[in-house]
C-alpha positions in Angstrom: 75.1 86.5 104.6 77.2 85.8 107.6 80.6 87.0 108.8 82.4 83.9 107.4 81.0 84.5 103.9 82.0 88.1 104.0 85.5 87.3 105.2 85.9 84.8 102.4 84.7 87.3 99.8 87.0 90.1 101.0 90.0 87.7 100.9 89.1 86.5 97.4 89.1 90.1 96.2 92.4 90.9 97.9 94.1 87.7 96.7 92.8 88.1 93.1 92.0 84.4 92.8 90.0 81.7 94.6 93.0 79.3 94.8 95.2 82.0 96.4 92.4 82.9 98.9 91.9 79.2 99.7 95.5 78.8 100.6 95.5 82.0 102.7 92.4 81.0 104.5 93.3 77.3 104.8 90.0 76.3 103.2 89.4 73.8 100.4 88.8 75.6 97.1 85.5 73.8 96.3 84.2 74.9 99.7 85.3 78.4 99.1 83.6 78.4 95.7 80.4 77.1 97.2 80.3 79.9 99.8 80.9 82.5 97.1 78.1 81.0 95.0 75.7 81.2 98.0 76.7 84.8 98.7 76.1 85.8 95.1 72.8 84.0 95.1 71.7 85.9 98.2 72.8 89.3 96.9 71.2 88.6 93.6 73.9 90.0 91.3 77.4 88.8 90.2 80.1 90.0 92.5 83.2 88.9 90.6 84.4 88.9 87.1 86.1 85.6 86.4 88.9 85.0 83.8 91.9 82.8 83.2 94.0 85.4 85.1 91.9 85.3 88.2 89.0 87.3 89.5 88.2 91.0 89.9 85.2 92.6 91.6 82.2 93.9 89.6 80.9 97.3 90.4 78.6 95.7 93.0 81.4 93.6 94.2 83.6 96.6 94.8 80.9 98.3 96.8 80.5 95.1 99.0 84.2 94.8 99.4 84.6 98.4 100.6 81.8 98.2 103.2 82.5 94.6 104.0 86.2 95.2 104.8 85.2 98.0 107.1 82.6 95.8 108.8 85.1 93.0 109.3 87.6 95.3 110.8 84.9 96.7 113.2 83.9 93.1 114.1 87.5 92.1 114.8 88.2 95.2 116.8 85.0 94.8 118.8 86.4 91.4 119.8 89.7 93.0 120.8 87.8 95.5 123.0 85.7 92.8 124.6 88.9 90.9 125.5 90.6 94.0 126.9 90.7 95.3 130.4 87.6 97.0 131.6 87.8 100.8 131.5 91.0 100.8 129.3 91.2 101.9 125.7 92.1 98.9 123.6 91.8 97.6 120.1 93.6 97.5 116.8 94.4 100.8 115.0 96.0 100.8 111.5 97.6 104.0 110.3 99.0 104.6 106.8 102.0 106.9 106.4 104.1 107.9 103.4 107.8 107.1 103.8 109.0 110.6 104.6 106.3 111.0 107.2 107.3 107.6 108.8 110.9 108.9 109.0 109.8 112.0 110.7 107.0 111.0 113.0 107.1 107.2 113.1 109.2 106.5 116.2 108.0 109.4 118.3 104.4 108.4 117.6 104.9 104.7 118.4 106.5 105.6 121.7 103.7 108.0 122.7 101.0 105.5 121.8 102.8 102.6 123.5 103.4 104.6 126.7 99.9 106.1 127.0 97.8 103.3 125.6 99.5 100.0 126.1 96.3 98.1 125.3 96.2 99.5 121.8 97.7 97.3 119.1 99.2 100.0 116.8 99.8 99.0 113.2 101.7 101.3 110.8 101.6 100.7 107.1 104.3 102.6 105.1 103.9 103.1 101.4 103.7 105.5 98.5 101.1 108.1 99.1 99.0 106.8 96.2 99.0 103.3 97.7 98.1 104.7 101.1 95.2 106.6 99.6 93.9 103.4 97.9 94.0 101.5 101.2 92.1 104.4 102.9 89.5 104.3 100.2 89.1 100.6 100.6 88.6 100.8 104.4 91.9 99.0 105.1 93.1 101.9 107.3 91.7 103.8 110.3 93.8 106.9 109.8 96.2 108.1 107.1 98.5 111.0 106.3 98.3 112.1 102.7 99.4 115.1 100.6 96.1 116.1 99.0 92.8 117.0 100.6 90.6 115.1 98.0 92.1 111.6 98.1 89.2 109.7 99.7 85.5 110.6 99.7 83.3 110.4 102.9 86.3 110.9 105.1 87.2 113.6 107.7 90.1 115.5 106.4 92.2 118.0 108.5 95.3 120.0 107.5 98.1 118.6 109.7 101.4 120.4 108.9 103.4 122.0 106.0 106.8 120.7 104.9 109.3 122.9 103.2 111.1 121.1 100.4 114.9 121.3 100.2 117.7 120.4 97.7 119.4 117.5 99.5 123.0 116.6 98.7 125.6 114.3 100.2 127.7 115.8 103.0 130.8 116.1 100.7 129.0 117.1 97.5 130.6 119.7 95.4 127.5 120.3 93.2 126.9 123.4 95.4 129.9 125.2 96.9 130.5 124.6 100.7 129.0 127.2 103.0 125.9 127.8 100.9 122.5 127.3 102.7 120.2 128.2 99.8 120.0 127.8 96.0 118.0 129.2 93.1 115.8 127.1 90.8 118.1 128.2 88.0 121.1 126.6 89.8 119.2 123.4 90.6 118.1 123.1 86.9 121.8 122.4 86.1 122.3 119.8 88.9 121.8 116.1 88.3 118.8 115.0 90.3 117.4 111.7 91.5 113.6 112.2 91.7 110.4 110.1 91.9 108.6 109.0 88.8 106.2 111.3 87.1 103.2 109.5 88.7 104.4 110.7 92.1 102.6 113.8 93.5 105.9 115.2 94.8 107.5 114.9 91.3 104.5 116.7 89.8 104.9 119.5 92.3 108.6 119.9 91.5 108.1 119.8 87.8 105.4 122.5 88.0 107.6 124.8 90.0 110.4 124.6 87.4 108.0 124.8 84.4 106.5 128.0 85.9 110.0 129.5 85.6 110.5 128.1 82.1 113.2 125.7 83.5 113.6 122.0 83.2 115.1 119.5 85.7 118.2 117.4 84.9 116.9 114.1 86.0 119.4 111.2 85.9 117.3 108.6 87.7 113.6 108.2 88.6 113.1 106.2 91.8 110.0 105.6 93.9 111.9 104.2 96.9 113.0 106.7 99.5 115.8 104.6 100.8 117.2 104.0 97.3 116.9 107.7 96.5 119.0 108.5 99.6 121.5 105.8 98.8 122.0 107.3 95.3 122.4 110.8 96.8 124.9 109.5 99.4 126.8 107.8 96.6 127.2 111.1 94.7 124.9 110.3 91.8 123.2 113.7 92.2 120.9 115.6 94.5 117.2 115.2 95.3 114.3 117.4 96.4 112.6 116.2 99.5 111.3 117.4 102.9 113.5 117.2 106.0 111.8 113.9 106.9 113.9 112.2 104.2 117.2 112.9 106.1 116.1 112.7 109.7 116.5 109.0 110.0 119.6 109.0 107.8 121.4 111.7 109.9 120.5 109.8 113.1 122.0 106.7 111.6 125.3 108.5 110.9 124.9 109.5 107.3 124.9 113.3 107.2 123.4 115.2 104.3 123.3 118.9 103.3 120.0 120.6 102.9 119.6 123.9 101.0 116.4 125.9 100.9 115.1 127.5 97.7 115.5 131.2 96.9 112.7 133.3 95.6 110.1 130.6 95.8 108.0 128.9 98.5 108.4 125.2 97.6 106.4 123.3 100.2 103.9 120.5 100.6 100.8 120.3 102.9 100.1 117.1 104.9 96.5 116.1 105.6 95.2 113.8 108.3 92.5 111.4 107.1 90.1 109.5 109.3 86.4 108.5 109.5 84.0 111.0 111.0 84.3 111.0 114.8 81.0 109.3 115.3 82.2 106.3 113.3 85.6 106.0 115.1 86.2 103.7 118.0 87.9 105.1 121.2 91.2 103.6 120.2 91.2 105.3 116.8 90.2 108.6 118.4 93.1 108.3 120.8 95.6 107.6 118.1 94.2 110.4 116.0 94.7 112.8 118.9 98.2 111.5 119.5 99.2 112.2 115.9 98.1 115.8 116.1 99.7 116.2 119.6 103.0 114.6 118.5 103.3 116.8 115.4 102.4 119.9 117.4 104.9 119.2 120.1 107.8 118.3 117.8 107.3 121.4 115.7 106.7 123.7 118.6 109.9 122.4 120.4 112.0 123.2 117.3 112.9 119.5 116.8 111.6 119.6 113.2 113.4 122.2 111.0 111.5 122.8 107.8 108.1 121.9 109.2 105.4 124.3 110.3 102.0 124.0 111.8 99.1 124.7 109.4 97.7 127.6 111.5 101.1 129.2 111.2 101.5 128.5 107.4 100.1 130.2 104.4 96.6 128.9 104.0 97.0 128.9 100.3 99.8 126.3 100.2 98.9 122.6 99.7 
């Protein structure tokens, strides 16, 4: 097996068909099929399940995909390091962040990495936390921020910060009288809400908090897009329940929102920093990993992030 065969196989799995992979790789499909056949012959077991709808990896194929993807990224990054300046930290580092985390930390982190490590090509992937977790499991990311400590096996997981959740309303909303800075769950149960779908971890956390008080939420729309949720809230369709990261970018762009804390309950969410074990991380990944922790620590300590707290200052039982 050589690097070319491995690269072909990984692209076939990601594209879901040989024809799509051939177009992406600019390779004739018969040649691609031939390389795949040679790879399967060398491995000694089928790697793909074939059907009229395309291809999916077998159990053995999934294992090869996970390890192969990581090996290809290491190979490509080794080339980047070899081409870089002697003595400098360089390479490609891919970080997966949920949308609210991007809104809070994205720009400050990009600036820090760019200023301190100009030879690092810093790639940020924004997505739903479940999607980011899948990419981390598949070896497509070097580092990720997720909301659970058990999303990916064989990874180093560190608590990063805790986010308080708020009821967020448009600036001129009359759903809660002006001047109020907090609400009870009972009050919120009567307010129309735009929330994520039930598959979303944040929605499950919100529902559990209300169910524990024998209350139900009045959901008028279920949306898994942060920007659309905030558009709905701004248009007066209802409120939402999010961390402050959801309105940081909006407020900076001239769209002010109200945020009200919850009375009689600690409604919060823990953020975890995922990476490979230190001995498996390249210098560039280690540098970005340290910058994420340093940036979060500085922004929280300086008071620039209301509603966020460092893990060592938070209740260790929250998650």
